[in-house]
N, C-alpha and C positions, 0 to 999 in steps of 0.2 A: 152511038159507044157513049161510056163515059170518059170525061176525061180527066185526066192522071195530073194532078200538081209533085212538083218539090217538095217537101213536106206532108204530104200526106199519109197515113198510117190505113192500111189496106190489111186484109186477116182474109189464110190463104187455104186453099182447097186440105192441104195435107200439111200437117205439123214440120217441121226443123227437128232436125236428131237432137238439139237442147229439147225439144220439147212448147217450145212456145211457136202461134205463130202468127204473132202479130211485127207489122216489117215494118221501115219508115223505106218512101222515096226519096231517090238522094241524088237520085239522075233517069230524066227525062227526054227521049228519043225517039233513033231504031230501035236503041237496046234502050231498054229501063234499070237499074239501075236499088236495088233495096239493102236496107240492114234491119238482119234481128233486132226487136228488144231487148231480149234477152239476153244473149251476149257475142252481142255486137256483130259478127259477119256479113259481114257483105256478099251478096251475090247479084251480079250479069245473069240479064234474061233478055232474050226478043224477042218486040214487040209480040209477036203469036200466043207464042209461050206462056210470055205476062200476064194475058186475058183471059188464058182458060186458067191461071191457077190462081186468081183474086176470085173473094169469095164475096166478101163484100168492100167494100172502104167505106174511114170516119176521116173527113175533112178534116184538117185544122181549122 
């Protein structure tokens, strides 16, 4: 399993409503908090849903 760190940029399988698919991880643990690079919206996801949603990781 891939280890995620705060500050990593991830690409999701689906695009956000604003059209961007790049997110920055701001919280790691049982839940993941990610922030959209384009509009700044933050979303909290359970770890299992987060791992399914991520397509690619760009480590800082």
